[in-house]
Backbone as CSV, one residue per row, in Angstrom:
resi,resn,N_x,N_y,N_z,CA_x,CA_y,CA_z,C_x,C_y,C_z
1,MET,0.912,-1.619,0.273,-0.232,-0.041,0.296,0.697,0.922,0.203
2,SER,0.683,2.352,-1.131,1.474,3.371,-0.919,0.639,4.615,-0.032
3,VAL,1.387,5.453,0.365,0.908,6.793,0.604,-0.188,6.888,0.226
4,ARG,-1.371,7.642,0.843,-2.570,8.038,0.162,-2.672,9.517,0.400
5,SER,-3.109,10.166,-0.559,-4.086,11.074,-0.047,-4.936,11.326,0.607
6,MET,-5.785,12.444,1.329,-7.226,11.597,2.115,-7.912,12.413,1.493
7,THR,-8.161,13.019,-0.001,-9.306,13.333,-0.856,-9.369,12.653,-1.893
8,GLY,-10.525,12.159,-2.053,-11.137,11.346,-3.109,-12.685,11.408,-2.994
9,PHE,-12.843,10.615,-3.958,-14.311,10.416,-4.882,-14.689,9.255,-5.265
10,ALA,-16.114,8.512,-4.901,-16.112,7.432,-5.991,-17.832,7.156,-5.874
11,ARG,-18.221,6.237,-6.507,-19.681,6.035,-6.841,-20.066,5.107,-7.524
12,VAL,-20.615,3.561,-6.689,-20.884,2.269,-7.677,-22.298,2.183,-6.932
13,ARG,-22.649,1.279,-8.566,-24.260,1.078,-8.664,-24.206,-0.907,-8.692
14,ARG,-24.725,-0.982,-8.136,-25.136,-2.794,-8.424,-26.407,-3.033,-8.159
15,GLU,-26.806,-3.868,-9.212,-27.990,-4.312,-9.196,-28.193,-5.621,-8.223
16,THR,-29.566,-5.801,-7.228,-30.092,-6.545,-6.651,-31.118,-6.970,-7.206
17,PRO,-31.720,-8.407,-6.440,-33.057,-9.191,-6.613,-33.947,-7.170,-5.719
18,GLU,-33.361,-6.831,-5.062,-34.521,-5.877,-4.155,-34.150,-4.616,-4.810
19,GLY,-33.305,-4.334,-5.692,-33.087,-3.178,-6.356,-31.971,-2.498,-6.683
20,GLU,-31.758,-1.437,-7.337,-30.308,-0.786,-7.297,-29.766,-0.010,-6.336
21,ILE,-28.603,-0.442,-5.731,-27.959,-0.442,-4.426,-26.801,0.673,-4.996
22,VAL,-26.459,2.197,-4.557,-25.736,3.441,-5.231,-24.987,3.748,-4.135
23,VAL,-23.907,3.887,-4.221,-22.855,4.180,-2.815,-22.000,5.352,-3.021
24,SER,-22.173,6.459,-2.592,-21.467,7.514,-3.125,-20.400,7.879,-1.772
25,ILE,-19.077,8.018,-2.110,-18.333,7.584,-0.946,-17.635,9.339,-1.312
26,LYS,-17.619,10.646,-0.465,-16.397,11.868,-0.363,-15.930,11.613,0.283
27,SER,-14.479,12.012,0.000,-13.493,11.897,1.619,-12.413,13.326,1.029
28,VAL,-12.422,14.144,2.744,-11.488,15.417,2.601,-10.511,15.042,3.721
29,ASN,-9.368,16.075,3.929,-8.859,15.962,4.641,-9.599,15.797,6.564
30,HIS,-8.968,15.073,7.240,-9.209,15.381,8.865,-8.260,14.931,9.605
31,ARG,-8.168,15.209,10.937,-7.194,14.730,11.995,-7.548,13.051,11.867
32,GLY,-8.996,12.646,12.464,-8.941,11.337,12.324,-9.459,10.720,11.696
33,LEU,-10.493,9.723,11.703,-11.221,8.973,10.811,-12.735,9.859,11.112
34,ASP,-13.555,10.125,10.384,-14.595,11.114,10.772,-15.638,10.510,9.489
35,MET,-16.656,9.791,10.351,-17.413,9.323,8.765,-18.890,9.937,9.326
36,HIS,-19.908,10.422,8.247,-20.783,10.880,7.831,-21.973,10.262,7.104
37,PHE,-23.171,9.756,8.097,-23.886,8.789,6.733,-25.232,9.423,6.452
38,HIS,-25.385,9.147,4.819,-26.948,9.720,4.644,-27.721,8.661,4.040
39,LEU,-28.188,7.640,4.768,-28.648,6.511,4.577,-30.929,6.481,4.761
40,PRO,-31.233,5.699,3.599,-32.782,5.755,3.594,-33.138,5.604,4.849
41,PRO,-34.540,5.503,5.817,-35.046,4.814,7.043,-34.530,2.840,6.805
42,GLU,-35.058,2.525,5.963,-34.674,1.354,5.866,-33.358,0.791,5.925
43,LEU,-32.449,1.401,5.277,-30.997,0.853,5.770,-30.277,1.397,6.894
44,ASP,-30.812,2.242,8.048,-30.384,2.316,9.132,-30.054,0.954,9.714
45,PRO,-30.800,0.009,10.207,-30.441,-1.136,10.936,-28.643,-1.585,10.046
46,PHE,-28.415,-1.233,9.052,-27.046,-1.878,8.816,-26.068,-0.706,8.756
47,GLU,-25.930,0.614,9.220,-25.381,1.277,9.435,-24.128,1.000,10.099
48,THR,-24.372,-0.017,11.191,-22.992,-0.332,11.942,-21.914,-1.397,11.156
49,ALA,-22.686,-2.359,10.642,-21.773,-3.133,9.622,-21.108,-2.635,8.516
50,ILE,-21.753,-1.683,8.025,-20.812,-0.626,6.950,-20.031,0.246,7.619
51,ARG,-20.065,0.343,9.010,-19.408,1.192,9.213,-17.697,0.502,9.797
52,ASN,-17.952,-0.833,10.220,-16.784,-1.714,10.244,-16.179,-1.711,9.027
53,ALA,-16.981,-1.817,7.858,-16.407,-2.459,6.289,-15.522,-0.983,5.834
54,VAL,-15.992,0.307,6.253,-14.940,1.569,5.934,-13.975,1.550,7.003
55,LYS,-13.747,1.153,8.183,-12.584,1.069,9.000,-10.968,0.119,8.595
56,ALA,-12.287,-0.923,8.092,-10.997,-1.840,7.649,-10.397,-1.434,6.383
57,LYS,-11.041,-0.216,5.250,-10.046,-0.078,4.539,-9.451,1.509,4.949
58,VAL,-10.110,2.739,5.076,-9.968,3.605,5.463,-9.241,4.195,6.999
59,ALA,-7.983,4.641,7.095,-7.837,5.374,8.340,-7.921,6.469,8.591
60,ARG,-8.039,7.498,8.245,-8.236,8.947,8.184,-9.112,9.613,7.271
61,GLY,-9.578,10.335,6.991,-10.610,11.078,6.473,-11.983,11.551,7.045
62,HIS,-12.338,12.628,6.560,-13.596,13.131,6.729,-14.345,12.144,5.837
63,LEU,-15.283,11.642,6.157,-16.075,10.454,4.542,-17.575,11.229,4.843
64,GLN,-17.934,11.498,3.916,-19.675,11.381,3.445,-19.950,10.193,2.509
65,ILE,-20.508,9.716,3.868,-21.292,8.224,2.328,-22.845,8.563,2.345
66,ASN,-23.009,8.047,1.157,-24.732,8.067,0.956,-24.893,6.784,-0.034
67,ILE,-25.998,6.548,0.685,-26.155,5.168,0.047,-27.817,4.979,0.018
68,ALA,-28.444,4.702,-1.446,-29.467,4.922,-1.713,-29.917,3.433,-2.267
69,ILE,-31.208,2.962,-2.555,-31.735,1.886,-3.137,-32.704,2.345,-3.531
70,ASN,-32.790,2.046,-4.810,-33.842,1.959,-6.083,-34.714,0.763,-5.968
71,ARG,-35.722,0.938,-5.489,-36.551,-0.681,-6.020,-36.897,-0.814,-7.150
72,ALA,-36.642,-1.299,-8.413,-37.556,-1.388,-9.295,-39.196,-1.597,-9.052
73,VAL,-40.106,-2.256,-8.147,-40.883,-2.264,-8.239,-41.869,-2.798,-6.402
74,ALA,-42.186,-2.031,-6.299,-43.042,-2.261,-5.141,-43.275,-3.668,-4.500
75,ALA,-42.593,-4.370,-3.310,-43.194,-5.240,-2.970,-44.305,-5.725,-2.621
76,ASP,-44.706,-4.578,-2.095,-46.192,-4.605,-1.223,-46.792,-3.202,-1.657
77,PRO,-48.523,-3.310,-2.377,-48.824,-2.224,-2.447,-48.746,-1.131,-1.406
78,SER,-48.585,-1.888,-0.027,-48.127,-0.781,0.906,-47.038,-0.120,0.977
79,SER,-46.276,-0.318,0.743,-44.737,0.209,0.327,-44.810,1.682,-0.502
80,LEU,-46.272,1.763,-1.311,-45.983,3.014,-1.767,-46.357,4.227,-1.034
81,ASN,-45.859,5.099,-0.840,-46.107,6.689,0.278,-47.035,7.305,-0.916
82,ARG,-48.290,7.188,-0.692,-49.507,7.701,-1.541,-49.061,9.535,-1.047
83,PRO,-48.883,9.569,0.367,-49.368,11.390,0.306,-48.327,11.868,-0.109
84,LEU,-47.223,11.101,-0.312,-45.771,11.743,-0.962,-46.217,11.863,-2.526
85,LEU,-46.416,10.950,-2.840,-46.703,10.600,-4.255,-48.014,11.878,-4.546
86,GLN,-49.257,11.997,-4.234,-50.027,13.066,-4.284,-49.479,14.384,-4.105
87,ALA,-48.711,14.623,-3.220,-47.973,16.018,-3.147,-47.302,16.218,-4.169
88,TYR,-46.383,15.034,-4.904,-45.350,15.364,-5.555,-46.322,15.769,-7.177
89,LEU,-47.771,15.244,-7.536,-48.507,15.167,-8.478,-48.789,16.476,-8.365
90,GLN,-49.527,17.182,-7.207,-50.061,18.400,-7.236,-48.479,19.661,-7.331
91,ALA,-47.744,19.231,-6.675,-46.663,20.281,-7.139,-46.191,20.246,-9.028
92,PHE,-46.260,19.084,-9.372,-45.993,19.114,-10.612,-46.911,19.861,-11.524
93,ARG,-48.537,20.015,-11.357,-49.086,20.070,-11.996,-49.612,21.873,-11.974
94,ALA,-49.162,21.921,-10.343,-48.891,23.541,-10.153,-48.199,24.600,-10.649
95,ALA,-46.583,23.817,-10.985,-45.408,24.514,-11.740,-46.025,24.349,-13.434
96,ALA,-46.618,23.147,-13.771,-46.991,23.352,-15.301,-48.190,24.571,-15.531
97,GLU,-48.910,24.683,-14.636,-49.849,25.919,-14.786,-49.409,27.182,-14.935
98,GLU,-48.616,27.367,-13.630,-47.558,28.553,-13.419,-47.093,29.252,-14.600
99,PHE,-46.073,28.443,-14.814,-45.488,28.722,-15.888,-45.328,28.275,-17.239
100,GLY,-47.017,27.955,-17.392,-47.438,27.667,-18.908,-46.398,26.398,-19.436
101,LEU,-45.990,25.438,-18.509,-45.605,24.525,-19.498,-46.698,23.244,-19.757
102,LYS,-45.972,22.640,-20.902,-46.792,20.976,-20.922,-45.591,20.414,-20.538
103,GLY,-46.721,19.003,-20.172,-46.157,17.433,-19.670,-46.460,17.032,-18.688
104,GLU,-46.792,15.425,-18.874,-47.445,14.899,-17.905,-45.957,14.260,-17.224
105,PRO,-46.231,14.049,-15.840,-45.513,13.199,-14.686,-44.905,12.085,-14.859
106,ASP,-43.816,11.898,-14.703,-43.020,11.074,-15.016,-43.102,9.774,-13.955
107,LEU,-43.997,8.906,-13.881,-44.009,7.898,-13.099,-42.803,7.309,-12.237
108,ASN,-42.293,6.369,-12.970,-41.143,6.008,-12.971,-39.791,6.967,-12.149
109,ALA,-39.618,8.238,-12.404,-39.424,9.364,-11.862,-39.553,9.346,-10.681
110,ALA,-41.102,9.636,-10.434,-41.897,9.740,-9.205,-41.448,8.790,-7.946
111,LEU,-41.239,7.792,-8.473,-41.112,6.177,-8.090,-39.289,6.655,-7.232
112,ARG,-39.014,7.012,-7.679,-37.096,7.211,-7.431,-36.969,8.093,-6.284
113,LEU,-38.046,8.761,-5.654,-37.848,9.897,-5.018,-37.628,9.164,-3.582
114,PRO,-36.591,10.226,-2.724,-36.036,9.159,-1.551,-37.728,8.848,-0.509
115,GLY,-38.094,8.314,-0.025,-39.622,7.593,0.882,-40.654,7.729,-0.071
116,MET,-40.368,7.639,-1.576,-41.753,7.207,-2.110,-42.036,5.715,-2.065
117,LEU,-40.628,4.958,-2.010,-41.427,3.168,-1.944,-40.852,3.141,-0.440
118,GLN,-41.419,2.496,0.480,-41.333,2.785,1.660,-41.917,1.392,2.342
119,ALA,-41.069,0.693,3.278,-41.242,-0.549,4.192,-42.353,-0.067,4.902
120,GLY,-43.338,-1.172,5.391,-44.742,-0.718,6.720,-43.866,-0.475,7.699
121,GLU,-44.650,0.195,8.594,-44.172,0.618,9.847,-43.473,-0.631,10.338
122,LYS,-44.373,-1.731,10.347,-44.204,-2.951,11.195,-43.434,-3.750,10.501
123,ALA,-42.654,-3.404,9.451,-41.970,-4.494,8.751,-40.457,-4.549,9.096
124,GLU,-39.986,-6.042,9.299,-38.771,-6.372,9.953,-37.909,-5.390,8.669
125,PRO,-36.459,-5.623,9.184,-35.074,-4.950,8.087,-35.122,-5.583,7.001
126,ASP,-34.782,-5.924,5.855,-34.818,-6.669,4.911,-33.373,-7.379,5.106
127,ALA,-33.205,-8.306,5.870,-31.873,-8.976,5.901,-31.282,-9.279,4.712
128,ALA,-32.053,-9.600,3.467,-31.247,-10.184,2.329,-30.062,-8.437,1.822
129,LEU,-30.397,-7.555,2.080,-29.833,-6.746,1.704,-28.549,-6.460,2.169
130,GLU,-28.460,-6.795,3.298,-26.642,-6.885,4.137,-25.879,-6.581,3.201
131,GLN,-25.761,-8.838,2.744,-24.680,-8.505,1.934,-24.031,-7.916,1.027
132,PRO,-25.299,-7.776,-0.081,-24.836,-6.593,-0.888,-24.785,-4.992,-0.716
133,LEU,-25.147,-4.385,0.313,-24.263,-3.528,0.902,-23.351,-3.262,1.161
134,ILE,-22.462,-4.491,1.666,-21.378,-4.201,2.160,-20.224,-4.675,1.118
135,GLU,-20.536,-5.458,0.103,-20.117,-6.000,-1.051,-20.033,-4.237,-2.065
136,ALA,-20.880,-3.782,-1.773,-21.140,-2.838,-2.621,-19.969,-1.437,-1.888
137,THR,-20.576,-1.038,-0.839,-19.475,-0.479,0.027,-18.471,-0.794,0.047
138,GLY,-17.532,-2.210,-0.420,-16.042,-2.533,-0.361,-15.815,-2.037,-1.914
139,GLU,-16.795,-2.326,-2.910,-16.137,-2.038,-4.223,-15.703,-0.463,-3.562
140,ALA,-16.789,0.111,-3.692,-16.936,1.877,-3.229,-15.369,2.599,-2.756
141,LEU,-15.080,1.610,-1.679,-13.798,1.904,-1.020,-12.425,1.828,-1.461
142,ASP,-12.745,0.501,-2.308,-11.461,0.354,-3.409,-11.314,1.352,-4.648
143,VAL,-12.370,1.921,-4.763,-12.486,2.680,-5.991,-11.752,4.206,-5.141
144,LEU,-12.365,4.382,-4.327,-11.506,5.474,-3.530,-10.333,5.392,-3.010
145,ASN,-10.088,4.933,-2.502,-8.674,4.235,-2.363,-7.778,4.548,-3.564
146,ARG,-8.252,3.635,-4.092,-7.494,3.822,-5.812,-7.036,5.286,-6.434
147,PHE,-7.881,5.858,-5.963,-8.240,7.869,-6.506,-7.152,8.006,-5.270
148,ARG,-7.298,7.520,-4.045,-6.518,8.562,-3.265,-4.764,8.127,-3.378
149,GLU,-4.639,6.678,-4.246,-3.182,6.550,-4.237,-2.786,7.757,-5.334
150,ARG,-3.448,7.315,-6.512,-3.004,8.031,-7.578,-2.528,9.794,-6.971
151,GLU,-3.455,10.213,-6.420,-3.285,11.738,-5.997,-2.395,11.486,-5.295
152,GLY,-1.857,10.416,-3.631,-0.659,10.333,-2.962,0.184,10.356,-3.812
153,ALA,0.183,9.822,-5.007,1.639,9.556,-5.440,2.317,10.574,-5.854
154,ALA,1.011,11.510,-6.802,1.845,12.906,-7.322,2.280,13.912,-5.925
155,MET,1.365,13.576,-4.653,2.098,14.447,-3.996,3.360,14.262,-3.295
156,THR,3.592,12.955,-3.289,4.780,12.202,-2.839,5.801,12.690,-3.841
157,ALA,5.933,12.805,-5.002,6.730,12.614,-5.979,6.999,14.890,-5.607
158,GLU,6.329,15.459,-5.413,6.175,16.935,-5.041,6.958,17.126,-4.227
159,MET,6.706,16.407,-3.020,7.349,16.207,-1.499,8.816,15.923,-1.899
160,ARG,9.158,14.711,-2.384,10.340,14.529,-2.642,11.380,15.279,-3.027
161,THR,10.762,16.015,-3.919,11.738,17.012,-4.848,12.075,18.315,-3.519
162,ARG,10.867,18.446,-2.718,11.129,19.897,-1.654,12.396,18.797,-0.769
163,CYS,12.417,17.829,-0.398,12.831,17.208,0.712,14.360,17.571,-0.154
164,ALA,14.737,17.062,-1.303,15.864,16.873,-1.971,16.246,18.814,-1.898
165,ALA,15.639,19.284,-2.071,16.005,21.192,-1.988,16.156,21.285,-0.961
166,LEU,15.403,20.828,0.020,15.749,20.949,1.962,17.457,20.809,2.134
167,CYS,17.864,19.352,1.679,18.784,18.785,1.843,20.283,19.301,1.409
168,ASP,19.771,19.935,-0.015,20.890,21.084,-0.287,20.866,22.433,0.396
169,LEU,19.949,22.798,0.467,20.447,23.938,1.597,21.067,23.835,3.041
170,ALA,20.712,22.043,3.457,21.319,22.251,4.946,22.951,21.945,4.638
171,VAL,23.171,21.266,3.171,24.501,21.215,2.764,25.283,22.618,3.108
172,GLN,24.628,23.625,2.244,25.083,24.648,1.445,25.224,25.515,3.084
173,MET,24.574,25.426,3.982,24.459,26.199,5.344,25.982,25.338,6.346
174,GLU,26.058,23.868,6.315,27.469,23.282,6.093,28.817,23.999,6.101
175,GLN,28.794,23.610,4.856,29.658,24.384,4.096,30.262,25.882,4.054
176,ILE,29.408,26.844,4.799,29.354,28.301,4.997,30.270,28.061,6.716
177,ARG,29.288,27.280,7.548,29.965,27.378,8.625,30.796,26.583,9.270
178,SER,31.585,25.837,7.812,32.926,25.283,8.410,33.927,26.412,8.241
179,SER,33.952,27.107,7.608,34.720,28.372,7.802,34.577,29.297,8.293
180,ALA,33.509,29.219,9.376,32.856,30.640,10.355,33.746,30.745,11.384
181,THR,34.986,29.638,11.843,35.667,30.099,13.105,36.729,31.055,12.725
182,ALA,37.198,31.470,11.414,38.361,31.973,10.989,37.463,33.467,11.009
183,ALA,36.717,33.244,10.195,35.304,34.646,10.243,35.630,35.240,11.155
184,PHE,34.884,34.650,12.279,34.640,34.739,14.012,35.898,35.581,14.245
185,GLN,37.263,35.209,13.810,38.484,35.566,15.207,38.675,36.797,14.123
186,LYS,38.722,36.884,12.804,38.940,38.351,12.132,38.220,39.165,12.565
187,ARG,36.512,38.811,12.492,35.931,40.315,12.703,36.311,40.200,14.533
188,LEU,36.220,39.339,15.254,36.589,39.982,16.614,37.772,41.184,16.851
189,SER,39.316,40.340,16.077,40.453,40.958,16.159,40.212,42.546,15.570
190,GLU,39.048,42.664,14.827,38.806,44.160,14.024,38.279,44.796,15.090
191,ARG,37.138,43.920,15.802,36.245,44.771,16.965,37.395,45.067,18.145
192,LEU,38.071,44.441,18.539,38.953,44.906,19.430,40.073,45.642,19.392
193,ARG,40.717,45.732,17.989,41.408,46.704,17.969,40.986,48.020,17.441
194,GLU,39.555,48.152,17.520,38.785,49.539,17.294,38.714,50.134,18.884
195,LEU,38.633,49.260,19.492,38.281,49.707,20.930,39.248,49.805,21.610
196,LEU,40.207,48.827,21.199,41.808,49.135,22.165,42.557,50.307,21.723
197,ARG,41.935,50.809,20.082,43.156,51.899,19.528,44.437,51.829,19.822
198,GLY,44.662,50.399,18.853,45.652,49.897,18.338,46.966,49.426,19.696
199,ALA,46.173,49.068,20.690,46.909,48.837,21.551,47.144,47.017,21.566
200,ALA,48.035,46.258,22.323,48.237,44.656,21.723,47.126,43.738,22.523
201,ILE,47.037,43.039,21.273,46.093,41.603,22.269,46.686,40.758,22.153
202,GLU,46.471,40.077,23.221,47.209,38.724,23.018,46.413,37.863,22.589
203,PRO,47.417,36.700,21.621,46.931,35.991,20.849,46.212,34.725,21.778
204,GLN,46.544,34.206,22.533,45.648,33.440,23.420,43.995,33.908,23.689
205,ARG,44.229,35.312,24.543,42.484,35.393,24.692,41.905,36.042,23.801
206,LEU,42.594,36.393,22.300,41.924,36.327,21.005,41.116,34.734,20.809
207,ALA,41.977,33.971,20.700,41.494,32.972,20.217,40.587,32.292,21.325
208,GLN,40.602,32.648,22.295,39.650,31.997,23.674,38.234,32.732,23.252
209,GLU,38.485,34.464,22.759,36.958,35.155,22.644,36.380,34.684,21.339
210,ALA,37.333,34.361,20.265,36.955,34.041,19.304,35.946,32.228,19.251
211,ALA,36.643,31.476,19.790,36.302,30.290,20.332,34.335,30.297,20.774
212,MET,34.610,31.497,21.953,33.049,31.620,22.964,32.404,32.255,21.783
213,LEU,32.588,32.922,21.001,31.699,33.390,20.500,31.030,32.491,19.062
214,ALA,32.249,31.168,18.564,32.000,30.485,17.619,30.955,29.815,18.050
215,GLU,31.137,29.352,19.225,30.304,28.328,19.941,29.002,28.752,20.396
216,ARG,28.687,29.822,20.447,27.469,30.552,20.938,26.475,30.515,19.562
217,SER,27.307,30.652,18.530,27.330,30.886,17.126,26.982,29.453,16.202
218,ASP,27.551,28.470,16.958,27.505,27.046,16.257,26.396,26.296,15.742
219,ILE,26.024,26.361,14.418,24.600,25.492,13.662,25.052,24.125,13.524
220,SER,26.503,23.390,14.400,26.906,22.024,13.297,25.481,21.169,13.874
221,GLU,25.044,20.968,15.110,24.129,20.372,15.633,23.020,20.841,14.994
222,GLU,22.371,21.627,15.192,21.338,21.845,13.952,20.949,21.367,12.839
223,LEU,21.887,21.359,12.004,22.268,21.114,10.650,22.300,19.798,10.621
224,VAL,23.288,18.990,11.448,23.108,17.569,11.743,21.810,17.048,11.609
225,ARG,20.719,17.257,12.786,19.253,17.189,12.680,18.827,17.374,11.844
226,LEU,19.116,18.464,10.975,18.035,18.662,10.011,18.370,17.825,8.992
227,LYS,19.552,17.114,8.526,19.874,16.452,7.516,19.164,14.828,7.826
228,THR,19.467,14.918,8.902,18.917,13.501,9.516,17.544,13.148,9.769
229,HIS,16.603,14.470,9.898,14.984,14.644,9.723,14.874,14.343,7.949
230,THR,15.284,14.858,6.871,15.108,14.644,5.581,15.420,13.679,5.597
231,GLY,16.182,12.683,5.519,16.471,11.441,5.502,15.235,10.653,5.752
232,GLN,14.807,10.735,7.233,13.153,10.106,7.857,12.447,10.668,7.120
233,LEU,12.448,11.838,6.451,10.981,12.155,5.380,11.119,11.577,4.612
234,GLU,12.119,10.895,4.175,12.146,9.716,2.519,11.809,8.274,3.058
235,LYS,11.856,8.321,3.906,11.766,6.645,4.447,10.408,6.772,4.945
236,LEU,9.272,8.069,5.345,8.322,7.784,5.900,7.565,7.757,4.481
237,LEU,8.306,8.555,3.297,7.447,8.334,2.114,7.375,6.947,1.437
238,ASP,8.535,6.331,1.764,8.539,5.155,1.192,7.930,4.123,2.100
239,SER,7.336,4.514,3.048,6.611,3.426,3.404,5.309,3.326,3.471
240,SER,4.510,1.933,3.837,3.413,1.498,3.396,2.284,1.779,4.637
241,SER,2.829,2.496,5.788,1.745,2.825,6.454,1.407,4.350,6.371
242,GLU,0.269,4.521,7.297,-0.422,6.175,7.575,0.633,6.570,7.809
243,ALA,1.212,7.515,6.971,2.315,8.775,7.311,2.086,10.003,7.333
244,GLY,0.769,10.476,7.214,0.352,11.379,7.351,0.821,12.459,8.789
245,LYS,0.216,11.447,9.950,0.858,11.964,11.232,2.377,11.957,12.044
246,GLN,2.800,11.177,11.066,4.638,11.302,11.452,5.136,12.351,10.999
247,LEU,4.628,12.645,9.518,5.552,13.610,9.115,5.062,14.769,9.756
248,ASP,3.965,15.219,10.300,3.451,16.426,10.661,4.424,16.714,11.832
249,PHE,4.537,15.785,13.096,5.320,16.153,13.518,6.873,15.839,13.213
250,LEU,7.214,15.316,12.666,9.089,15.650,11.966,9.027,16.977,11.715
251,LEU,8.065,17.499,10.282,8.051,18.620,10.381,8.123,19.744,10.991
252,GLN,7.443,19.547,12.211,7.575,20.182,13.220,8.562,20.927,13.909
253,GLU,9.249,19.406,13.836,11.119,19.158,14.242,11.866,19.988,13.529
254,MET,11.737,19.808,12.226,12.682,20.789,11.101,12.097,22.029,11.427
255,ASN,11.190,22.727,11.334,10.513,23.924,11.429,11.540,24.286,13.034
256,ARG,11.494,23.755,13.947,12.247,24.086,14.800,13.816,24.201,15.161
257,GLU,14.416,23.248,14.149,15.717,23.306,14.024,16.419,24.698,12.877
258,ALA,15.351,24.999,12.060,15.629,26.027,11.114,15.368,27.328,11.842
259,ASN,14.460,27.418,13.288,14.331,28.556,13.745,15.616,28.895,14.516
260,THR,16.162,28.180,15.412,16.904,27.942,15.824,18.396,28.280,15.113
261,ILE,18.213,27.897,13.807,20.079,28.553,13.079,19.486,29.927,13.237
262,LEU,18.554,30.272,12.627,18.031,31.511,12.362,18.570,32.468,13.656
263,SER,18.118,32.243,14.594,18.365,32.802,16.288,19.864,33.173,16.358
264,LYS,20.769,31.970,15.754,21.851,31.529,16.417,22.857,32.586,14.900
265,THR,22.432,32.731,14.417,23.170,33.229,13.596,22.825,35.159,12.721
266,GLY,21.759,35.408,14.171,21.641,36.871,13.626,22.823,37.790,14.115
267,GLY,23.186,38.896,13.459,24.282,39.679,14.010,25.617,39.282,13.765
268,LEU,25.594,38.616,12.602,26.851,37.862,12.234,27.733,38.397,10.574
269,GLY,26.886,39.435,10.517,27.483,39.878,9.546,26.951,39.513,8.351
270,GLU,27.654,39.651,7.176,27.967,39.131,5.769,27.802,37.766,5.906
271,LEU,28.591,36.842,6.904,28.457,35.780,6.760,27.269,35.000,7.521
272,GLY,26.710,35.795,8.456,25.512,35.290,9.291,24.461,35.978,8.170
273,LEU,24.155,36.744,7.289,23.114,36.854,6.183,23.128,35.732,5.358
274,THR,24.152,35.343,4.682,24.443,34.048,4.258,23.646,33.148,4.262
275,ILE,24.046,32.959,5.791,23.076,31.350,6.540,21.443,31.689,6.571
276,THR,21.250,33.210,7.014,20.501,33.461,6.890,19.167,33.247,5.753
277,ASP,19.900,33.941,4.625,19.590,33.423,3.491,18.467,31.761,3.350
278,ARG,19.472,31.179,3.504,19.856,29.815,3.273,18.670,29.158,4.055
279,ALA,18.652,29.643,5.551,17.577,28.947,6.502,15.846,29.417,5.708
280,LEU,15.963,30.725,5.709,14.613,31.070,5.209,14.096,30.422,4.368
281,ALA,14.971,30.211,3.268,14.183,29.342,1.706,14.368,27.723,2.917
282,ALA,14.972,27.527,3.375,14.866,25.916,3.788,13.318,26.207,4.722
283,LYS,12.878,27.361,5.699,11.550,27.128,6.474,10.275,27.244,5.355
284,ALA,10.686,28.016,4.518,9.900,28.120,3.045,9.599,26.829,2.869
285,GLU,10.476,25.637,2.309,10.465,24.487,1.689,9.585,23.911,3.183
286,ILE,10.273,23.590,4.484,9.037,23.030,5.444,7.849,23.547,5.579
287,ASP,7.929,24.471,5.628,6.339,25.057,5.204,4.967,24.625,4.074
288,LYS,5.781,24.402,3.099,5.082,23.817,2.133,5.225,22.507,2.189
289,LEU,6.285,21.259,2.903,6.052,20.277,2.897,4.694,20.003,4.096
290,ARG,4.562,21.092,5.258,3.899,20.541,5.912,2.063,20.690,5.535
291,GLU,2.233,21.465,4.431,1.027,21.759,4.111,0.744,20.883,3.291
292,GLN,1.533,20.032,2.404,0.767,18.647,1.792,0.948,17.868,2.667
293,SER,1.545,17.262,3.550,1.375,16.531,4.753,-0.044,16.614,5.152
294,LEU,-0.384,17.150,5.273,-1.720,17.435,6.339,-2.860,16.499,5.165
295,ASN,-2.661,16.733,4.087,-3.854,15.941,3.357,-3.660,14.410,3.059
296,LEU,-1.979,13.823,3.895,-1.648,12.529,3.721,-2.468,11.819,4.164
297,GLU,-3.017,10.639,3.878,-3.423,9.614,5.184,-2.725,8.817,6.257
């Protein structure tokens, strides 16, 4: 199973002796699995079984699940909702008269209206419907997951490109940092000479001060963690499990590393500005990655 998007749509029709079953499922992103059912009253007894079928194939997402059954004929004359049919015919004729239209009501269309054909109040749920309902729902979920996998593959490809760019930025910052100690020592020496107005400076003291400044501004640990996190991100994109939540947590950590780099390199002159530019670009990539990860299952 590849990484999936949480956005998708599926519709399946299945003919049964009881009538045509139509299952429509729309999915968008959500923190967990949030199911909303729209069923005719006669299918309410089967909601738990349908819910379990969904849980078996979908881990996350806000799902709108619409199921209808279009019966070919009424099993019993009492199943015809006569008040509803009468209201439909009256509304049809009133509209035709008001707008000067010609035409006759379509009985087949009227019988397909929700609630037009219904079981009697004392009728037991039709147990023969349960298995076809579960099968139709399972088929719709398979179609939905194929849709989500295609979208997930496209998102994953883009995320890999951004991950590679982020890793390259970390390497660039590491290369710039490697020359930091010499730059810090030169900057400190110039600053001390300016303050002491030509007085002699002990080389040992200068080296100590430069080392302290370099340590306070060292970003080597943050860069190592940032590169490690990019490797973990690639592995999650390769995994067959639900990676969305793990990616979200990982990208939060990557954002913290980028923020720390920015805080440590402020006020370091041209060298610091160069690292700052790379760190800001890294934060932009992380933000875009996080936006995409929020739609992955």
